[in-house]
N, C-alpha and C positions, 0 to 999 in steps of 0.2 A: 854181302860176302862174296869172295872170289871162288872160282872152281878150285878144288883141292884143299879148301880151307877145312882144317880139322873140326872146327865148331859146326860147320855146315854138315860134315859127314856124320857127326854125332847126332845132330838134329834129324837127319834123314833116317838114321837107325831107329831113333826114338819114335818117329812118325813117318812111316814109309810113304804116306800120301803126298808128302812134300816133294818126292822125287818124280811124281807123275805129272805130266803136262796135260792140262785141261784143253780139250778140243771142242769147238762149238758143234752142236748137232745140226747137220744140214737140214734146212726146212724143205718140205716137199714143194716142188714147183707147182704153181697154180695151173700150169699147162697140163700137168699129169693127173690132176684131180678129175674124178669121174663126175659128170654133171648130175646134180640131185634130181630124182624123179619128181615130177609134179604131183602134188597131193590130190588124190581123187576122193572127194567126200562121199560118205555112204548114202545110199538111197533113203529118202524120207517117206517113201510110199512103196508098197509092194504090189499093188494092182497092176498087172501087165498092160491093161487098157490105158493106163495113164503114163506109161513110159514111152519115150521116143528114142529109138536106136539104143535101147537098154539103159537110158539115163532118165532122170526125173527133172532135167533142166527146164523143159517147157512147163512142166507142172508147177515148178517153183515160180516161174514168171507169171503164170496165171494167178497163183495165190497172192503174189505181190500186187497185181492189178486189182484183185478182189478187195484186198485190205485198203488200198488207196481209194477205190470208189466208195466203199462203205463208209470210210472216214469222211469223205466229201459229202455224201448223202446226209450223214449225221450233222455236218456243219450247216448244210442247207436247212435242216429241220430246226436247229437251234436259232438260226437267223430268222426263220418264219415266226418262231415263238417270241423272240425279242421284239419283233416289229409290233406286236400287240401286247407286250408286257408280260409274256409267259415264258416258261422254259420249253425246251424241245418236247419233253414228255407231255406236258400240259397241252401243247399245241396238237400233238398226235391224238390225245384223248378227246379234245374238243371237236376236232374235225372228224374223228371216228364216230362220235355220237351223232354228228350232223348227217353222216352217210348211213347210219344203221338205226336211228331212232324210230323211223316210221311214224305212225300215229300214236302208238302206245309207249314209246321209249324203248331203250335197249338195256338188257341185263348186264351186270358187270362181267359175267362169264362170257357172254357172246361178244362183248366189247373187247375184252382182253384177247380173245381168239382172233378177232378181226385185226387189231393193231399189233398183235404179237408182243404184248407186254404182260408180265406176271400179274395175276388177279390182285395180289396184295398191293402192287405198285399202282395199278389202275384205281383201286379203292382209295388210296391215299390222294392221288391227283384229283379224283372226282370230288372228294371232300374239299380240297383247296379251291377248285373251280366253283363249287357251290357257294363258298364263302365270298368269292369274287362276284357272285351274282350272274355267272355265265351258264350254270347248270342247275337243274332242279331234279329231285328224285322223289319217288313215291312208291308205295308198296304195289307189287304186281297183282293184278286182278286174278290171275290164274294160280298164283302161289304167293300167299301172304308173307312167307318167309323170305322171299326174294324182293329186290327193289329194281325199278326201271328208271333209267336216267334220260332226261330230255334237255334240249337247249331252252334257255329262257329267251325272251325277246332280245335282251342284251347279248346273249350268246349268238343268236342268229345274226345280229348286226356285226358282231366281231368276225364271224366266219366270212361274211360278205366283204367286209373291209379289207381282209388280208388276201382275198382270192386273187386279185389282180397281180399282186406281188408273187404269189405262189405260181400262178399260171405263166408269168414271164420267165421265171427261173426254170420251171419244168420244160418250157419250150426250148430253152437253150440246152438244158441238160440232156434231153432226149432227142435232140436234132439228129436226123438220119437213122433213127431206130424205128424199125417196122413192127407191125403187129406180130409177125412171125418171130422176130427177134425177142419181143416181149414175152411171147408164149414160151420160147426156149429158155429164156432167163427164169421165168416162173417155175418151169419144170426143174431146172438145176437147183435153184435156191430152195424150192420145196423139199427136195431130197436132202440138201445140206441142212435145212432146218430140222428135219426128222433125225438125221444121223447125228447132228450136233448134241442132241439130248443124251445119246449113248456116249459120245465123246466126252461130254462134261462129266458124266458119271465115272468114266475111266480116269479122268483127271483127278477127281476127288479120291478115288481108290488109291491112285499113285501117291497123292499128297499125304494121305493118312499113313500109308506104308512107309514113306520117307520120314514122316514125323516120328513114327514108332521106332524106326531104326536109329534116328538121331537121339531119341530119349534113351534107348537101351545101350547106346554106345557111350553114354556119359558115365564116368566113374561113380561108384556108390559113395555117398557121403561118409566121412569118417565118424565113427562113434566114440565118444569119450569114455 
């Protein structure tokens, strides 16, 4: 329609929006935008002794190294076990008995404390190693309710046969590590072992609390 057209004038009266010219909203120039601030993650530990210049960055790096090393140690243990047809845990139990049996054998309690595995886990693995003919158990002379575990002749041969492999890998793994380094590592990991018991307890409390919150947040079932 042309300007001054009566039909267009009537349409404009009926709908005033038709007389307005739409203009594009100018976009903000990227040059005028303020640069976004870098995200600063919250601290994952509160102990001031573990902070460097107010940050926990170095603490995080050490944790990542710990996890990496522990994973590789577990890989070595599994490989040692596989080389003699055992699992990593069974290898640890077998060698643990070799170093703690003495003349009369070692109890499950003392063995589990030495190799840092749960007594129930050690009991299970001892039973399996007995079936394989590598261990033998008998009632303790000083306490008939307790049992002592010893290597059989086959168990002794197995420990000797895997020793060269274990020694070769350990020599590579601990190359450059001094007795002082080992003592410092023992002190650190002993503290972490003790503290981890309380940390695990805290995890269980948090998980139970989270589970209860999840259950309570569910809508009640409809009753007919």
